[in-house]
Steps between C-alpha positions, in 0.01 A plus 500: 500500500850541635703820441820310425627523144444202275802332342391624160483855621843470662638384164333795323643750751852355459475522121379857516778594743758351269362682197488839675756757393746573780459858611673711763314529831339842545711722719203710620123474515341708228133496583237761431351486848524776758743305713704392198528853363595636838777239531630579148497872581693436820760279324542756221560772764754285682683429172500868411643581842774238453581649157524853635745392773728311257 
């Protein structure tokens, strides 16, 4: 069995992609993992620092 997509599946993917509602790309990763939370905390701190300077 090959791992390439069948033509029918390709068609289905295209249809689904066309039907999908266009959404803005996420500007930051909001995960609930240790690494993700740490990154969010760091970004929040950097933003707060930038706000204090302005």
